[in-house]
DSSP file (Angstrom, degrees, kcal/mol; ACC not computed):
  #  RESIDUE AA STRUCTURE BP1 BP2  ACC     N-H-->O    O-->H-N    N-H-->O    O-->H-N    TCO  KAPPA ALPHA  PHI   PSI    X-CA   Y-CA   Z-CA
    1    1 A M              0   0    0      0, 0.0     2,-0.2     0, 0.0     0, 0.0   0.000 360.0 360.0 360.0 129.3    0.0    0.0    0.0
    2    2 A S        -     0   0    0      1,-0.1     3,-0.1     3,-0.0     0, 0.0  -0.463 360.0-106.7 -90.3 159.5    1.4    3.3   -0.9
    3    3 A A        -     0   0    0     -2,-0.2    -1,-0.1     1,-0.1     0, 0.0  -0.441  49.7 -85.8 -75.1 152.6    1.4    6.5    1.1
    4    4 A P        -     0   0    0      0, 0.0    -1,-0.1     0, 0.0     0, 0.0  -0.278  50.0-120.0 -59.5 139.3   -0.9    9.3    0.1
    5    5 A G     >  -     0   0    0      1,-0.1     4,-1.6    -3,-0.1     3,-0.4  -0.170  26.0-100.6 -76.8 173.6    0.6   11.6   -2.6
    6    6 A A  H  > S+     0   0    0      1,-0.2     4,-2.7     2,-0.2     5,-0.1   0.745 118.4  63.3 -65.9 -26.5    1.2   15.2   -2.2
    7    7 A A  H  > S+     0   0    0     27,-1.2     4,-1.4     2,-0.2    -1,-0.2   0.848 103.8  46.3 -68.2 -33.0   -1.9   16.1   -4.2
    8    8 A S  H  > S+     0   0    0     -3,-0.4     4,-2.0     2,-0.2    -1,-0.2   0.841 111.6  53.9 -74.2 -36.3   -4.1   14.5   -1.6
    9    9 A A  H  X S+     0   0    0     -4,-1.6     4,-0.9     1,-0.2    -2,-0.2   0.922 107.6  49.7 -63.2 -41.4   -2.0   16.4    1.0
   10   10 A A  H >< S+     0   0    0     -4,-2.7     3,-0.6     1,-0.2     6,-0.4   0.876 107.7  54.9 -60.6 -38.1   -2.7   19.6   -0.7
   11   11 A K  H 3< S+     0   0    0     -4,-1.4    -1,-0.2     1,-0.2    -2,-0.2   0.892 109.4  47.8 -63.9 -39.6   -6.5   18.7   -0.8
   12   12 A D  H 3< S+     0   0    0     -4,-2.0    -1,-0.2     1,-0.2    -2,-0.2   0.693 113.0  48.7 -74.2 -18.3   -6.3   18.3    3.0
   13   13 A K  S X< S-     0   0    0     -4,-0.9     3,-2.7    -3,-0.6    -1,-0.2  -0.900  73.3-164.4-121.6  95.3   -4.4   21.6    3.5
   14   14 A P  T 3  S+     0   0    0      0, 0.0    -1,-0.1     0, 0.0    -4,-0.1   0.710  86.1  54.8 -60.3 -20.1   -6.5   24.3    1.5
   15   15 A N  T 3  S+     0   0    0      2,-0.1    -4,-0.1    28,-0.0    -5,-0.1   0.385  84.1  96.2 -95.4   7.7   -3.6   26.8    1.7
   16   16 A M  S <  S-     0   0    0     -3,-2.7    27,-0.2    -6,-0.4    -3,-0.1  -0.868  77.5-129.4 -96.1 117.8   -1.1   24.5    0.2
   17   17 A P        -     0   0    0      0, 0.0    27,-0.2     0, 0.0     3,-0.1  -0.252  21.5-167.7 -67.8 149.3   -0.9   25.2   -3.6
   18   18 A H  S    S+     0   0    0     25,-3.0    14,-2.6     1,-0.2    15,-0.5   0.645  81.0  25.2 -99.6 -24.1   -1.1   22.6   -6.2
   19   19 A V  E     -Ab  31  44A   0     24,-1.6    26,-1.4    12,-0.3     2,-0.4  -0.964  66.0-154.5-136.9 154.6    0.2   25.1   -9.0
   20   20 A L  E     -Ab  30  45A   0     10,-1.9    10,-2.9    -2,-0.3     2,-0.4  -0.997   4.9-170.7-129.0 128.7    2.3   28.2   -9.0
   21   21 A A  E     - b   0  46A   0     24,-2.5    26,-2.6    -2,-0.4    27,-0.3  -0.914  13.1-152.2-106.8 146.7    2.3   31.0  -11.6
   22   22 A H  S    S+     0   0    0     -2,-0.4    26,-1.4    24,-0.2    -1,-0.1   0.819  72.7  21.5 -90.9 -34.2    5.1   33.5  -11.3
   23   23 A S  S >  S-     0   0    0     24,-0.1     3,-1.8    25,-0.1    59,-0.2  -0.955  73.1-118.5-136.1 153.0    3.5   36.6  -12.7
   24   24 A P  T 3  S+     0   0    0      0, 0.0    -1,-0.1     0, 0.0    22,-0.0   0.691 114.5  61.8 -62.6 -13.7   -0.1   37.8  -13.3
   25   25 A K  T 3  S+     0   0    0      2,-0.0    54,-0.1     0, 0.0     0, 0.0   0.611  79.7 111.9 -82.8 -12.0    0.8   37.8  -17.1
   26   26 A D    <   -     0   0    0     -3,-1.8    54,-0.2     1,-0.1     3,-0.1  -0.304  48.0-169.2 -68.9 146.2    1.5   34.1  -17.2
   27   27 A N  S    S+     0   0    0     52,-2.0    42,-2.2    42,-0.0    43,-0.8   0.220  74.6  51.0-116.1  11.1   -0.9   31.9  -19.1
   28   28 A V  E     - C   0  68A   0     51,-0.9     2,-0.3    40,-0.3    40,-0.2  -0.973  66.5-157.0-137.4 153.4    0.5   28.7  -17.7
   29   29 A A  E     - C   0  67A   0     38,-2.1    38,-2.0    -2,-0.3     2,-0.4  -0.951  21.5-119.6-127.2 151.1    1.2   27.6  -14.1
   30   30 A V  E     -AC  20  66A   0    -10,-2.9   -10,-1.9    -2,-0.3     2,-0.4  -0.752  24.3-123.6 -94.7 128.9    3.7   24.9  -12.9
   31   31 A V  E     -A   19   0A   0     34,-3.1    33,-3.0    -2,-0.4   -12,-0.3  -0.610  27.8-178.3 -70.5 127.3    2.3   21.8  -11.0
   32   32 A V        +     0   0    0    -14,-2.6     2,-0.3    -2,-0.4   -13,-0.2   0.146  55.8  69.8-117.8  16.7    4.2   21.7   -7.7
   33   33 A V  S    S-     0   0    0    -15,-0.5     3,-0.5    29,-0.1     2,-0.2  -0.924  82.8-107.8-127.1 156.6    2.6   18.5   -6.2
   34   34 A E  S    S+     0   0    0     -2,-0.3   -27,-1.2     1,-0.2   -26,-0.1  -0.575  95.6  14.1 -77.0 146.7    3.0   14.8   -7.1
   35   35 A D        -     0   0    0     -2,-0.2     2,-0.6     1,-0.2    -1,-0.2   0.876  69.6-173.7  56.4  47.7    0.0   13.1   -8.8
   36   36 A L  B     -F   61   0B   0     25,-1.0    25,-2.5    -3,-0.5     2,-0.3  -0.647  20.5-151.7 -67.8 117.4   -2.1   16.1   -9.8
   37   37 A K    >   -     0   0    0     -2,-0.6     3,-1.7    23,-0.2    20,-0.2  -0.697  18.2-100.7-102.8 147.0   -5.3   14.3  -11.2
   38   38 A A  T 3  S+     0   0    0     -2,-0.3    20,-0.2     1,-0.2     3,-0.1  -0.275 109.9  37.5 -51.8 143.4   -7.8   15.2  -13.7
   39   39 A G  T 3  S+     0   0    0     18,-3.2     2,-0.3     1,-0.3    -1,-0.2   0.288  84.3 129.4  92.8 -11.1  -10.9   16.5  -11.9
   40   40 A T    <   -     0   0    0     -3,-1.7    17,-2.6    17,-0.2     2,-1.3  -0.543  58.2-138.5 -75.9 132.0   -9.0   18.3   -9.2
   41   41 A K  E     - D   0  56A   0     -2,-0.3    15,-0.2    15,-0.2     2,-0.2  -0.809  34.0-147.3 -90.0 101.0   -9.9   21.9   -8.6
   42   42 A A  E     - D   0  55A   0     13,-2.2    13,-2.1    -2,-1.3     2,-0.4  -0.466   5.8-137.7 -79.5 132.1   -6.4   23.0   -8.2
   43   43 A F  E     - D   0  54A   0    -27,-0.2   -25,-3.0    11,-0.2   -24,-1.6  -0.797  28.6-169.9 -90.3 134.7   -5.5   25.9   -5.8
   44   44 A G  E     -bD  19  53A   0      9,-3.3     9,-2.3    -2,-0.4     2,-0.4  -0.902  16.0-155.9-128.3 148.9   -2.8   28.3   -7.3
   45   45 A V  E     -bD  20  52A   0    -26,-1.4   -24,-2.5    -2,-0.3     2,-0.8  -0.983  13.8-143.8-124.8 138.7   -0.7   31.1   -6.2
   46   46 A I  E >>> -bD  21  51A   0      5,-3.0     4,-1.6    -2,-0.4     3,-1.3  -0.899  18.6-158.9 -98.8 109.2    0.8   33.9   -8.2
   47   47 A T  T 345S+     0   0    0    -26,-2.6   -25,-0.2    -2,-0.8    -1,-0.1   0.803  81.2  65.5 -70.4 -31.2    4.1   34.3   -6.5
   48   48 A E  T 345S+     0   0    0    -26,-1.4    -1,-0.3   -27,-0.3   -25,-0.1   0.784 126.1   8.8 -57.5 -29.8    4.8   37.8   -7.7
   49   49 A N  T <45S-     0   0    0     -3,-1.3    -1,-0.2     2,-0.2    -2,-0.2   0.314  96.2-119.7-133.0   7.1    1.9   39.3   -5.7
   50   50 A D  T  <5 +     0   0    0     -4,-1.6     2,-0.3     1,-0.2    -3,-0.2   0.741  60.8 147.3  56.8  27.8    0.6   36.4   -3.5
   51   51 A T  E   < -D   46   0A   0     -5,-0.9    -5,-3.0     1,-0.0     2,-0.2  -0.689  37.1-138.7 -89.8 151.0   -2.8   36.4   -5.1
   52   52 A T  E     +D   45   0A   0     -2,-0.3     2,-0.3    -7,-0.2    -7,-0.2  -0.594  23.5 169.2-106.3 161.9   -4.6   33.1   -5.4
   53   53 A F  E     -D   44   0A   0     -9,-2.3    -9,-3.3    -2,-0.2     2,-0.4  -0.979  23.2-131.1-159.9 165.6   -6.8   31.4   -8.0
   54   54 A T  E     -D   43   0A   0     -2,-0.3     2,-0.4   -11,-0.2   -11,-0.2  -0.917  15.8-168.5-123.4 153.9   -8.3   28.0   -8.8
   55   55 A I  E     -D   42   0A   0    -13,-2.1   -13,-2.2    -2,-0.4     2,-0.8  -0.973  23.8-127.2-144.2 128.6   -8.1   26.0  -12.0
   56   56 A D  E     -D   41   0A   0     -2,-0.4     2,-0.3   -15,-0.2   -15,-0.2  -0.677  29.5-142.6 -79.5 106.7  -10.2   22.9  -13.0
   57   57 A V        -     0   0    0    -17,-2.6   -18,-3.2    -2,-0.8    39,-0.2  -0.517  21.0-177.5 -71.9 128.4   -7.5   20.4  -14.0
   58   58 A K        +     0   0    0     37,-2.9     2,-0.3    -2,-0.3    38,-0.2   0.485  64.2  43.2-112.4  -1.1   -8.7   18.3  -17.0
   59   59 A D  S    S-     0   0    0     36,-0.7     2,-0.4   -22,-0.1   -20,-0.1  -0.938  89.8-101.7-130.5 157.3   -5.6   15.9  -17.4
   60   60 A D        -     0   0    0     -2,-0.3   -23,-0.2   -23,-0.2    37,-0.1  -0.693  48.3-166.4 -67.9 128.3   -3.4   14.0  -15.0
   61   61 A I  B     -F   36   0B   0    -25,-2.5   -25,-1.0    -2,-0.4     3,-0.1  -0.979  12.3-133.8-129.3 127.0   -0.3   16.3  -14.9
   62   62 A P    >   -     0   0    0      0, 0.0     3,-1.7     0, 0.0   -31,-0.3  -0.338  39.8 -83.4 -74.0 159.8    3.1   15.3  -13.4
   63   63 A I  T 3  S+     0   0    0      1,-0.2   -31,-0.2   -31,-0.1     3,-0.1  -0.358 115.6  26.5 -59.5 138.6    5.0   17.5  -11.1
   64   64 A G  T 3  S+     0   0    0    -33,-3.0    -1,-0.2     1,-0.4   -32,-0.1   0.198  98.7 107.5  93.0 -18.2    7.1   20.2  -12.8
   65   65 A H    <   -     0   0    0     -3,-1.7   -34,-3.1   -34,-0.1    -1,-0.4  -0.324  68.4-111.1 -85.0 176.3    4.8   20.2  -16.0
   66   66 A K  E     -CE  30  98A   0     32,-1.7    32,-2.9   -36,-0.2     2,-0.4  -0.751  15.0-152.0-114.2 159.3    2.5   23.1  -16.8
   67   67 A V  E     -CE  29  97A   0    -38,-2.0   -38,-2.1    -2,-0.3     2,-0.3  -0.984  28.2-113.2-122.1 132.9   -1.2   23.6  -16.9
   68   68 A A  E     -C   28   0A   0     28,-2.7    27,-3.1    -2,-0.4   -40,-0.3  -0.525  21.4-170.5 -69.7 126.1   -3.0   26.1  -19.2
   69   69 A L  S    S+     0   0    0    -42,-2.2     2,-0.3    -2,-0.3   -41,-0.2   0.639  77.6  21.9 -87.3 -12.9   -4.7   28.9  -17.3
   70   70 A V  S    S-     0   0    0    -43,-0.8     2,-0.3    22,-0.2    25,-0.1  -0.896 105.4 -76.0-138.1 164.1   -6.4   30.1  -20.5
   71   71 A D        -     0   0    0     -2,-0.3     2,-0.5    22,-0.2    -2,-0.1  -0.541  51.5-163.3 -64.3 125.6   -7.4   28.4  -23.8
   72   72 A L  B     -G   92   0C   0     20,-2.1    20,-4.3    -2,-0.3     2,-0.3  -0.953   2.9-161.8-116.2 126.1   -4.2   28.2  -25.7
   73   73 A K    >   -     0   0    0     -2,-0.5     3,-2.8    18,-0.3    15,-0.3  -0.725  37.2 -75.5-108.7 160.7   -4.2   27.6  -29.4
   74   74 A K  T 3  S+     0   0    0     -2,-0.3    15,-0.2     1,-0.3    17,-0.1  -0.248 121.0  22.5 -52.6 129.1   -1.6   26.4  -31.9
   75   75 A G  T 3  S+     0   0    0     13,-3.0    -1,-0.3     1,-0.3    14,-0.1   0.138  90.4 131.5  97.6 -15.3    0.7   29.3  -32.5
   76   76 A D    <   -     0   0    0     -3,-2.8    12,-2.4    11,-0.1    -1,-0.3  -0.372  61.7-112.2 -70.1 149.3    0.0   31.2  -29.3
   77   77 A T  E     -H   87   0D   0     10,-0.2     2,-0.4    -3,-0.1    10,-0.3  -0.658  25.4-136.4 -83.4 131.9    2.9   32.4  -27.2
   78   78 A V  E     -     0   0D   0      8,-3.2     7,-2.5    -2,-0.3     2,-0.5  -0.775  16.3-156.4 -88.8 132.1    3.3   30.8  -23.8
   79   79 A I  E     +H   84   0D   0     -2,-0.4   -52,-2.0     5,-0.2   -51,-0.9  -0.945  22.6 158.0-118.1 121.1    4.0   33.1  -21.0
   80   80 A K  E >  S+H   83   0D   0      3,-1.9     3,-1.9    -2,-0.5   -51,-0.1  -0.984  71.7  13.9-139.0 138.6    5.8   31.9  -17.8
   81   81 A Y  T 3  S-     0   0    0     -2,-0.3     3,-0.1     1,-0.3    -1,-0.1   0.697 130.8 -69.4  61.9  18.1    7.7   34.1  -15.4
   82   82 A G  T 3  S+     0   0    0      1,-0.3    -1,-0.3   -59,-0.2     2,-0.3   0.549 116.8 105.2  78.6   8.1    6.0   36.9  -17.2
   83   83 A Q  E <  S-H   80   0D   0     -3,-1.9    -3,-1.9   -60,-0.0     2,-0.6  -0.789  83.2 -98.3-121.8 154.5    8.2   36.1  -20.2
   84   84 A D  E     +H   79   0D   0     -2,-0.3    -5,-0.2    -5,-0.2     3,-0.1  -0.693  41.1 171.2 -73.7 118.7    7.8   34.5  -23.6
   85   85 A V  E     -     0   0D   0     -7,-2.5     2,-0.3    -2,-0.6    -6,-0.1   0.155  57.2 -62.5-116.5  14.3    9.0   30.9  -23.1
   86   86 A G  E     -     0   0D   0     -8,-0.5    -8,-3.2    19,-0.2     2,-0.3  -0.863  56.2 -76.1 139.3-169.1    7.9   29.5  -26.5
   87   87 A R  E     -HI  77 104D   0     17,-2.7    17,-2.9    -2,-0.3     2,-0.4  -0.888  36.6-104.9-130.9 160.9    4.9   28.8  -28.6
   88   88 A M  E     - I   0 103D   0    -12,-2.4   -13,-3.0    -2,-0.3    15,-0.3  -0.700  22.9-177.2 -85.1 133.6    2.1   26.2  -28.8
   89   89 A V  S    S+     0   0    0     13,-2.4     2,-0.3    -2,-0.4    14,-0.2   0.208  78.5  23.6-109.9  13.1    2.4   23.6  -31.6
   90   90 A G  S    S-     0   0    0     12,-1.0   -15,-0.2   -17,-0.1    -1,-0.1  -0.941 100.9 -78.9-160.4 161.8   -0.9   22.1  -30.6
   91   91 A D        -     0   0    0     -2,-0.3   -18,-0.3   -18,-0.1    -2,-0.1  -0.347  35.5-172.3 -63.8 147.9   -4.0   23.3  -28.8
   92   92 A G  B     -G   72   0C   0    -20,-4.3   -20,-2.1     6,-0.1   -22,-0.2  -0.680  12.2-159.6-138.5  85.8   -4.0   23.5  -25.0
   93   93 A P    >   -     0   0    0      0, 0.0     3,-2.2     0, 0.0   -25,-0.3  -0.220  41.4 -71.1 -63.9 160.3   -7.4   24.3  -23.7
   94   94 A Q  T 3  S+     0   0    0      1,-0.3   -25,-0.2   -25,-0.1   -23,-0.1  -0.205 123.2  19.3 -53.6 133.5   -7.8   25.8  -20.2
   95   95 A G  T 3  S+     0   0    0    -27,-3.1   -37,-2.9     1,-0.3   -36,-0.7   0.362 100.0 123.8  89.3  -4.6   -7.0   23.2  -17.5
   96   96 A R  S <  S-     0   0    0     -3,-2.2   -28,-2.7   -38,-0.2    -1,-0.3  -0.507  70.7 -91.9 -92.4 158.0   -5.1   21.0  -19.9
   97   97 A H  E     -E   67   0A   0    -30,-0.2     2,-0.5    -2,-0.2   -30,-0.2  -0.442  35.4-163.1 -64.7 133.6   -1.5   19.6  -19.7
   98   98 A V  E     +E   66   0A   0    -32,-2.9   -32,-1.7    -2,-0.2     2,-0.2  -0.990  36.1 118.0-120.9 119.0    1.1   21.9  -21.5
   99   99 A H  S >> S-     0   0    0     -2,-0.5     3,-1.9   -34,-0.1     4,-1.6  -0.789  80.2 -48.5-159.1-165.3    4.5   20.1  -22.2
  100  100 A I  T 34 S+     0   0    0      1,-0.3    -2,-0.0    -2,-0.2   -11,-0.0   0.609 123.7  66.8 -62.4 -14.4    6.7   19.1  -25.1
  101  101 A H  T 34 S+     0   0    0      1,-0.1    -1,-0.3     3,-0.0     3,-0.1   0.733 124.0  11.2 -76.2 -18.4    3.7   17.5  -26.9
  102  102 A N  T <4 S+     0   0    0     -3,-1.9   -13,-2.4     1,-0.2   -12,-1.0   0.348 122.9  64.4-134.4   0.7    2.0   20.9  -27.5
  103  103 A H  E  <  +I   88   0D   0     -4,-1.6     2,-0.3   -15,-0.3   -15,-0.2  -0.990  52.4 170.0-136.6 129.4    4.7   23.5  -26.5
  104  104 A K  E     -I   87   0D   0    -17,-2.9   -17,-2.7    -2,-0.4     2,-0.1  -0.926  36.4-104.0-131.5 159.6    8.1   24.1  -28.1
  105  105 A T        -     0   0    0     -2,-0.3     3,-0.3   -19,-0.2   -19,-0.2  -0.412  24.8-131.2 -67.5 156.1   10.8   26.9  -27.7
  106  106 A K  S    S+     0   0    0      1,-0.2    -1,-0.1     2,-0.1   -20,-0.1   0.454  94.3  82.3 -83.5  -4.7   10.9   29.5  -30.5
  107  107 A R              0   0    0      1,-0.2    -1,-0.2     0, 0.0   -21,-0.0   0.787 360.0 360.0 -78.4 -28.1   14.6   29.1  -30.8
  108  108 A W              0   0    0     -3,-0.3    -1,-0.2     0, 0.0    -2,-0.1   0.374 360.0 360.0-119.8 360.0   14.5   26.0  -33.0
C-alpha cells in the first residue's frame, strides 16, 4: 500500500498550492505536487503578488509540468515568469497539460 501523494495532502491543506504562476501575465502555471489528477480543482498562487486562483484540471499532470490557465491555440505564445517561453504547436485548452507534446521553444 502506498502512502498518500502530495496532491491529496494539498487537498487536506487548503492553503497548500497545487500550482504556481510567477506573474499575473502568465498563461500557464507549474504543477508543484505529485500526482495532480484530472478533476481536481487546483489551488494556485501567483508568486509575484501572492494572489490566489483556482483552475479545474482536466488531465493528470506530473509535477514540474504546466497547466494552461487560459485556452491556448496552436501558434499562441506561452508566458511563464511573465516572459515568452515558447509557442504552442498544438492546442492547450484551459486546465489541460502543457508540455513538449504541445509546446516548443521558438529558438528552433
